[in-house]
TORDO-996347 format. One record per residue (C-alpha): x, y, z; residue in one letter. Coordinates in steps of 0.05 Angstrom, whole numbers, padded with zeros to 5 digits, always signed. Layout:
XYZA/...
END
This chain:
+01425+01166+03225X/+01396+01156+03294X/+01463+01165+03328X/+01476+01227+03287X/+01409+01257+03308X/+01422+01243+03382X/+01490+01278+03378X/+01458+01338+03344X/+01405+01340+03398X/+01459+01337+03452X/+01495+01396+03419X/+01432+01437+03416X/+01422+01427+03490X/+01493+01452+03504X/+01493+01512+03457X/+01438+01556+03430X/+01434+01574+03356X/+01453+01645+03374X/+01515+01622+03412X/+01536+01578+03353X/+01529+01637+03306X/+01570+01681+03353X/+01624+01626+03359X/+01630+01623+03283X/+01632+01698+03275X/+01689+01711+03324X/+01727+01650+03298X/+01727+01677+03227X/+01764+01739+03252X/+01808+01702+03302X/+01836+01650+03253X/+01858+01704+03204X/+01899+01734+03260X/+01941+01671+03274X/+01903+01655+03338X/+01937+01587+03343X/+02004+01621+03354X/+01973+01669+03404X/+01942+01612+03443X/+02007+01573+03446X/+02049+01634+03463X/+02003+01653+03520X/+02002+01581+03547X/+02078+01580+03549X/+02081+01650+03581X/+02033+01629+03636X/+02061+01559+03645X/+02130+01547+03613X/+02118+01472+03624X/+02072+01475+03564X/+02133+01482+03519X/+02155+01413+03543X/+02085+01384+03536X/+02084+01406+03463X/+02155+01381+03449X/+02182+01451+03436X/+02257+01456+03445X/+02282+01527+03444X/+02341+01562+03477X/+02293+01616+03500X/+02218+01619+03510X/+02210+01691+03487X/+02166+01706+03428X/+02222+01716+03377X/+02255+01650+03395X/+02189+01613+03394X/+02170+01640+03325X/+02236+01612+03298X/+02220+01543+03325X/+02192+01495+03273X/+02159+01454+03328X/+02125+01515+03356X/+02098+01533+03286X/+02074+01461+03276X/+02039+01456+03344X/+02006+01525+03335X/+01982+01503+03267X/+01953+01439+03297X/+01916+01477+03351X/+01886+01524+03301X/+01868+01469+03252X/+01833+01429+03306X/+01792+01488+03330X/+01776+01505+03258X/+01749+01435+03247X/+01709+01438+03312X/+01677+01505+03295X/+01663+01482+03224X/+01625+01422+03250X/+01580+01459+03298X/+01507+01449+03280X/+01524+01398+03226X/+01519+01322+03227X/+01557+01285+03252X/+01582+01328+03310X/+01609+01263+03339X/+01671+01274+03296X/+01692+01332+03342X/+01682+01290+03404X/+01722+01233+03372X/+01779+01280+03352X/+01784+01309+03422X/+01781+01239+03452X/+01836+01215+03405X/+01881+01274+03425X/+01872+01253+03497X/+01895+01182+03479X/+01956+01210+03443X/+01973+01251+03504X/+01974+01188+03545X/+02022+01152+03499X/+02067+01212+03496X/+02068+01217+03571X/+02034+01285+03569X/+01990+01293+03630X/+01965+01364+03634X/+01934+01356+03703X/+01871+01391+03725X/+01901+01460+03732X/+01933+01460+03664X/+01869+01437+03630X/+01835+01497+03660X/+01891+01543+03636X/+01886+01514+03566X/+01811+01525+03565X/+01814+01597+03592X/+01872+01618+03547X/+01836+01591+03485X/+01771+01627+03502X/+01808+01692+03519X/+01851+01693+03456X/+01794+01676+03409X/+01744+01726+03438X/+01785+01782+03468X/+01818+01803+03403X/+01750+01809+03370X/+01724+01849+03428X/+01782+01897+03424X/+01776+01906+03348X/+01702+01918+03354X/+01714+01972+03406X/+01766+02005+03360X/+01717+02003+03302X/+01664+02036+03345X/+01713+02090+03366X/+01734+02102+03293X/+01661+02110+03274X/+01648+02161+03328X/+01711+02199+03310X/+01692+02203+03237X/+01624+02231+03256X/+01655+02282+03303X/+01616+02258+03363X/+01672+02243+03412X/+01685+02313+03437X/+01652+02358+03488X/+01579+02357+03503X/+01558+02307+03449X/+01604+02254+03479X/+01574+02264+03548X/+01504+02259+03521X/+01522+02193+03488X/+01548+02166+03554X/+01485+02186+03589X/+01441+02151+03538X/+01476+02083+03535X/+01424+02028+03528X/+01441+01973+03578X/+01396+01923+03542X/+01432+01934+03476X/+01499+01925+03512X/+01476+01858+03541X/+01454+01834+03472X/+01519+01854+03440X/+01558+01790+03424X/+01623+01826+03440X/+01601+01857+03505X/+01643+01836+03566X/+01648+01770+03603X/+01576+01750+03590X/+01574+01762+03515X/+01545+01707+03471X/+01611+01692+03438X/+01647+01682+03503X/+01592+01640+03533X/+01590+01597+03470X/+01666+01588+03468X/+01666+01569+03542X/+01615+01515+03528X/+01652+01490+03467X/+01719+01486+03503X/+01687+01453+03563X/+01663+01397+03517X/+01731+01392+03481X/+01771+01390+03546X/+01722+01339+03575X/+01732+01292+03517X/+01807+01300+03517X/+01810+01284+03591X/+01764+01224+03581X/+01808+01198+03525X/+01870+01203+03568X/+01838+01171+03630X/+01804+01114+03592X/+01869+01097+03557X/+01906+01099+03623X/+01855+01052+03655X/+01857+01005+03596X/+01932+00999+03600X/+01929+00987+03675X/+01881+00929+03664X/+01925+00900+03609X/+01985+00903+03656X/+01946+00869+03711X/+01924+00814+03663X/+01995+00803+03640X/+02019+00797+03712X/+01965+00745+03725X/+01986+00705+03664X/+02058+00705+03688X/+02039+00682+03758X/
END
C-alpha cells in the first residue's frame, strides 16, 4: 500500500487534477475516432522507417494500402489499447502498472532490434499528442461555429461585436484553446512519462545484456 501511495503522489506532482480530467475528456472523443490508426499513419507519413519498426510489410505506404495491412491494423490497435489503459489508470492505484507496461514495451523493442533513437521518440510523442488533442480542438471549433450559425450571430455587425468582446481569460481557461490548453499540457506530461519509461526499459535491457556477454567472455577465458 505504501508503494502504491508513493506512485500516486508522484503522479499528482506531474499532473494536476484539472489536467487529468482534460486528458480523459479528449481521450473519450479521440478513441471513438480510431486515433490509433491516425497516430500510426502520421508516424509513417513523417518517418517511413516507422513501418519497418512496427513490422508492417506493404507494397505502398499510402493510406489505402496501409488500411488493408493486417499488421498495420494490429499495431494501431495495440497503440490505442495501451493509451486507453494508461488514461484509464490516471488517478487510480496502482499507477505503477502504466510505468511497468511502458517499461516492458521498451524491453520488447530491444529484443526485436527496434531502436527508435532520440529523434524518433520525440516524433512519437509529438504525433500522439497532436492526434489525440487536435481532432478534439477542431471539432470543438466546428461545434462553436454551428451554434453561432443557428443563432444567426455570424453575419454583419453582430459578428464584429463578438470579436471585439472576446474574453482572453476565458480563452486561456478553455481546455481546447491552442498550444497551452489543459488537455495538451496534460497529454504532453503523460507522453513524457511513457516515453521516458520505454526508453529506460530499452536501455536497461541493453546494459544487462552487455554485462551478461562480458561475464560469458570472462568465463570462457
